[in-house]
Every structure is written in structure tokens, then in C-alpha cells.
C-alpha positions in Angstrom: -15.5 44.0 -45.4 -14.6 40.7 -47.0 -15.5 37.1 -46.3 -12.9 34.5 -47.3 -14.3 31.0 -47.8 -17.8 30.8 -49.2 -18.7 27.3 -48.1 -21.7 26.6 -45.9 -20.4 28.7 -42.9 -19.1 31.6 -45.0 -22.2 31.8 -47.1 -24.4 32.4 -44.1 -22.0 35.1 -42.7 -21.8 36.8 -46.1 -25.5 36.8 -46.7 -26.1 38.5 -43.3 -23.3 41.1 -43.9 -24.4 42.0 -47.4 -27.8 43.0 -46.1 -26.1 45.8 -44.2 -22.9 46.2 -46.2 -23.7 45.5 -49.9 -20.1 46.3 -50.8 -18.9 43.2 -48.9 -16.5 41.2 -51.0 -16.9 37.4 -51.2 -13.6 35.5 -51.7 -14.2 32.2 -53.3 -11.6 29.5 -54.1 -11.7 30.1 -57.9 -12.9 32.6 -60.5 -15.5 30.1 -61.7 -17.0 29.8 -58.2 -16.9 33.6 -57.8 -18.8 34.0 -61.1 -21.4 31.5 -60.0 -22.0 33.4 -56.8 -22.5 36.7 -58.8 -24.9 35.0 -61.1 -27.0 33.0 -58.6 -26.5 35.0 -55.3 -26.7 33.3 -51.9 -29.7 31.2 -50.8 -30.0 30.1 -47.2 -32.9 28.0 -45.9 -33.9 26.1 -42.8 -33.4 27.7 -39.4 -32.3 30.8 -41.2 -33.6 32.3 -44.4 -31.7 34.6 -46.8 -32.0 35.2 -50.5 -29.1 37.6 -51.1 -27.8 39.0 -54.5 -24.0 39.2 -54.7 -22.4 42.2 -56.3 -18.8 41.6 -55.5 -17.0 38.2 -55.6 -13.4 37.3 -56.5 -11.5 34.1 -57.0 -8.7 34.4 -54.5 -7.3 36.4 -51.6 -4.7 38.2 -53.9 -7.6 40.1 -55.6 -8.2 42.0 -52.3 -4.9 43.9 -52.9 -6.5 46.3 -55.2 -8.7 47.7 -52.4 -7.8 46.1 -49.1 -10.8 45.8 -46.8 -10.9 47.0 -43.2 -12.2 43.7 -41.9 -11.5 40.2 -43.3 -13.6 37.3 -41.9 -12.0 33.9 -42.4 -14.5 31.1 -42.8 -12.3 28.5 -44.5 -11.6 25.1 -43.1 -8.9 25.3 -40.4 -6.4 23.3 -42.4 -6.4 26.1 -44.9 -5.6 28.8 -42.3 -1.8 28.8 -42.6 -2.0 29.1 -46.4 -4.6 31.9 -46.2 -2.5 33.8 -43.7 0.4 33.6 -46.1 -1.8 35.0 -48.9 -3.1 37.8 -46.6 0.4 38.9 -45.8 0.6 40.4 -49.3 -2.7 42.2 -48.7 -2.5 43.2 -45.1 -2.3 46.9 -44.1 -1.9 48.5 -40.7 -5.3 48.7 -39.0 -6.8 45.7 -40.8 -8.8 43.3 -38.6 -8.8 39.6 -39.3 -11.7 37.6 -37.8 -11.4 33.8 -37.3 -14.8 32.2 -37.7 -13.3 28.7 -37.7 -14.0 25.7 -35.6 -11.2 24.7 -33.4 -8.9 25.9 -30.7 -6.2 28.6 -31.0 -6.9 30.0 -34.5 -7.0 33.6 -33.2 -3.6 33.0 -31.6 -2.2 32.0 -34.9 -3.5 35.3 -36.5 -2.2 37.3 -33.5 1.3 35.8 -33.8 1.4 36.6 -37.5 -0.2 40.1 -37.6 -0.2 41.3 -34.0 -2.9 40.9 -31.3 -4.6 44.2 -32.3 -5.4 42.6 -35.7 -7.0 39.4 -34.4 -10.7 38.8 -33.5 -12.5 35.5 -33.0 -16.1 34.3 -33.5 -17.9 31.3 -32.0 -20.7 30.3 -34.4 -23.7 28.5 -33.0 -25.4 27.3 -36.1 -25.1 23.9 -38.0 -25.1 24.1 -41.8 -24.7 22.0 -44.9 -23.7 23.0 -48.4 -26.1 21.8 -51.0 -24.5 23.6 -54.0 -22.3 26.7 -54.4 -24.0 29.5 -52.6 -27.0 27.3 -51.5 -27.0 26.4 -47.8 -29.3 24.5 -45.5 -29.2 25.5 -41.8 -30.1 22.7 -39.5 -30.2 24.8 -36.3 -29.2 28.2 -34.8 -28.8 28.5 -31.1 -28.8 32.3 -30.8 -26.6 34.2 -30.5 -23.2 33.8 -32.1 -20.3 35.3 -30.0 -17.6 37.6 -31.1 -14.5 38.8 -29.2 -11.2 40.6 -29.6 -7.7 39.6 -28.7 -6.7 43.2 -28.0 -8.9 45.8 -26.4 -7.9 48.3 -29.2 -10.2 46.4 -31.5 -13.3 46.7 -29.3 -15.0 49.4 -31.4 -14.6 47.4 -34.6 -15.9 44.3 -32.9 -18.9 46.1 -31.7 -19.6 47.5 -35.2 -19.3 44.0 -36.8 -21.5 42.4 -34.2 -24.2 45.0 -34.7 -24.0 44.7 -38.5 -24.4 40.9 -38.4 -27.3 41.2 -35.9 -29.1 43.8 -38.0 -28.5 41.5 -41.0 -30.4 38.7 -39.2 -27.6 36.7 -37.7 -27.7 37.5 -34.0 -24.2 38.2 -32.7 -23.1 39.3 -29.3 -19.7 41.0 -28.5 -18.4 39.3 -25.3 -15.5 40.3 -23.1 -13.7 36.9 -23.1 -14.2 35.1 -26.3 -12.0 32.2 -25.3 -14.5 31.2 -22.6 -17.2 30.8 -25.3 -14.7 29.0 -27.6 -13.9 26.5 -24.8 -17.6 26.0 -24.0 -18.3 25.1 -27.7 -15.1 23.1 -28.3 -15.7 20.9 -25.3 -18.6 19.5 -27.3 -17.1 19.9 -30.8 -13.7 18.4 -30.1 -15.2 15.4 -28.3 -18.0 14.5 -30.6 -16.2 15.2 -33.9 -13.7 12.5 -33.2 -16.2 9.9 -32.1 -18.7 10.7 -34.9 -15.9 10.6 -37.5 -14.4 7.3 -36.4 -17.9 5.6 -36.2 -19.6 7.5 -39.1 -22.6 8.1 -36.8 -24.7 11.1 -35.8 -24.1 12.7 -32.4 -27.4 11.2 -31.1 -26.4 7.7 -32.2 -23.0 8.0 -30.5 -24.5 9.2 -27.2 -27.2 6.5 -27.2 -24.9 3.5 -27.8 -23.2 2.5 -24.5 -19.7 1.9 -25.9 -19.4 5.2 -27.6 -21.2 7.0 -24.7 -18.5 5.6 -22.4 -15.8 7.0 -24.6 -17.6 10.4 -24.8 -18.0 10.6 -21.0 -14.3 9.9 -20.6 -13.3 12.5 -23.2 -15.5 15.1 -21.6 -13.7 14.6 -18.3 -10.3 14.9 -20.0 -11.1 18.1 -22.0 -12.6 19.7 -18.9 -9.3 19.2 -17.1 -7.4 20.7 -20.1 -9.7 23.7 -20.2 -9.1 24.2 -16.4 -5.4 24.0 -17.0 -5.8 26.8 -19.6 -7.6 29.0 -17.0 -11.3 28.0 -17.7 -12.7 25.9 -14.9 -16.2 25.2 -16.2 -17.1 22.7 -13.5 -18.9 19.4 -13.6 -22.3 21.2 -13.8 -21.4 22.3 -17.2 -21.7 18.8 -18.6 -25.4 18.9 -17.9 -25.7 22.0 -20.1 -23.6 20.2 -22.7 -26.0 17.3 -22.8 -29.0 19.6 -23.0 -27.4 21.3 -26.0 -26.5 18.1 -27.7 -30.0 16.8 -27.3 -31.1 19.7 -29.7 -28.5 18.9 -32.4 -28.3 15.1 -31.9 -29.5 14.1 -35.3 -26.7 16.1 -36.8 -23.6 14.4 -38.3 -20.4 16.3 -37.6 -18.7 17.8 -40.6 -15.6 15.6 -40.0 -17.7 12.6 -41.1 -18.3 14.4 -44.5 -14.6 15.2 -44.8 -13.6 11.6 -44.3 -16.3 10.4 -46.7 -15.1 12.8 -49.3 -11.4 11.9 -48.7 -10.7 15.5 -47.8 -8.3 16.8 -45.2 -10.0 17.1 -41.8 -9.8 19.8 -39.1 -8.4 17.3 -36.6 -5.2 19.3 -35.7 -7.2 22.3 -34.5 -9.7 20.0 -32.6 -8.5 16.8 -30.9 -5.0 17.6 -31.9 -5.0 20.9 -30.0 -6.5 19.3 -26.9 -3.7 16.7 -26.9 -1.1 19.5 -27.4 -2.5 21.6 -24.6 -2.6 18.6 -22.4 1.0 17.8 -23.0 2.0 21.4 -22.2 0.1 21.1 -18.9 1.5 17.7 -18.0 -1.9 16.1 -18.2 -2.8 12.6 -19.5 -5.6 12.4 -22.0 -5.5 8.7 -23.1 -9.0 8.6 -24.6 -8.6 11.8 -26.5 -5.2 10.7 -27.8 -6.6 7.4 -29.1 -9.6 9.0 -30.8 -7.5 11.8 -32.3 -4.9 9.3 -33.6 -7.7 7.1 -35.1 -9.0 10.1 -37.1 -5.4 10.8 -38.2 -5.0 7.2 -39.3 -8.3 7.2 -41.3 -7.2 10.5 -42.9 -3.7 9.1 -43.7 -5.4 6.2 -45.6 -6.1 8.5 -48.5 -3.8 11.5 -48.0 -0.7 9.5 -47.7 -1.8 6.5 -49.8 
């Protein structure tokens, strides 16, 4: 197996996998970072705890060509996904499985369109993490379990094996029959709160407690529920009560998009609010609050990306 992208999310996945599969390859963004991982290993603290030595780490996807893995987990930021898939094209072999562990909507569809539905799997991760240093991660919360699913039933056995390996490694993971349902359940929260937190530079709790941003959140929740229904996932109004209960547990957490904007880095907006707006347009739905919040994030991002 291989894990591509050893930031906060990827480090946790890799640490759990290595406990069961010590030959797991970590694919960092440079040889320098790969060497640091081999020297220092992975340290995960907080709601999860791992101290894992790293035997195999490389500085780019192309290094996997020497011994292509059977399973590749992608834990990069979503804006890197098209480039990573281009790089994987030179490594891909029939039978290889590519698992999207990204935030966002439609990432598994992008993999399936490129390599075939039988190659694509998707994870929905239910932990919040922060990167303190290369290979050193703090986990704020883990609402067990994570969820894993396949795009094509032919990959079911591989999905089951991966879920079991992660669970035995300490990262509870459940193989589910319809992963898109769980993606929508998570993204209704993520897509809504990421935009609002990013524009206001506030925690989730602060956004929900302040009447102006709470009104925006409530309107966005209604809009994305309608989009999910148009895509075949009618979660119902009762689901919002579950959403608020979940957010109460993670409310003191700042969304990662706040960090991206603060660091003048690209954001994941196109696979979050951008996808909601795109799906809404396809379905003939109006999502005015979502469109405004998404465009505000794009404008803030353009301040530094486009000068």
C-alpha cells in the first residue's frame, strides 16, 4: 500500500496502516520531507495516539513506478488531485485501487473517470487534525468510525481488507454499501461551515453563536439539503438536528480553509462550495447564499493567487 500526501490527514492514515502493513510507502512532497519522516517517524497525539517508525518514504509519486502498490490512498488537498492523477497515470497498473480520502464532493468520480470505476474507492474521515511539524499531528476529535466505500462492486473485497487493516491499526473504519450517502452527510456540514468560517476567520462555534452568521448557516443548510435531494439523497429536515449535535462537539475547531487563507495557500473551495453550486446549476436549483459565500472565498483567494 501507499499513502500519498503526508500532511495531518495522511499522517494519521499512514500511522494506522503501518501498524498492520509495515511495508506501506509514504509519498511526501519532496525527498527532504521523506527523509525527515524516515528519521523521525510519525507522532500522533490527542484523541488518537500513535508513535510509528517509518521504514519506507519517497519524495514523489513517480518513485512508486519501481514497485507499483496494489492500493494507493490519496490524502492530499483536493486542489492537488488533478496533478496527482496525472502523475499516477505513469504508475497505474490494471487492478490497482485508488482511494480518495479527500474532503469535498465528487473526488471519487474524478478517479473513476480517469482510471475506471473498478479502480476508485472513497473514504469519509471523521477526525479533525492539525499539523504541528512534518510527521507530528494533533488530533482534536475522532467521531468513530470512518467510512469507506467502493464505486464498483468488484472492489468490495479490497475495500473490506483495507477497512479491517485500518481498524486493527487503531483507526476504526467501516465498509459501507453507499459511501456517497456518508459523503453527503459530512459535506452538508463541511461545505456550509468551511465557507462561513473562512470568510469570517472564526471557529464553527463562534459562527453558530452569532446571529448574522447563524442566519447564513441556516439558509445554506436548507440550500445544500435541496441539492443533496436532487442528487438522490433526501436526508430530511430531521437530519439538521443531528448536524447541530455533531457541530456542538467540534464547535471550537477552526476549519482548515481558515488556515489556507491565512497562509495564502490555495483552498479546497472548488470541491466544497464550488461543487454544491455546480450540482445546483445542473439540477436547476437556486442557491443564492451558497453562491455568495463561495464567491467570497474565491475572491479572498484571488487576492493573493492572482495578485
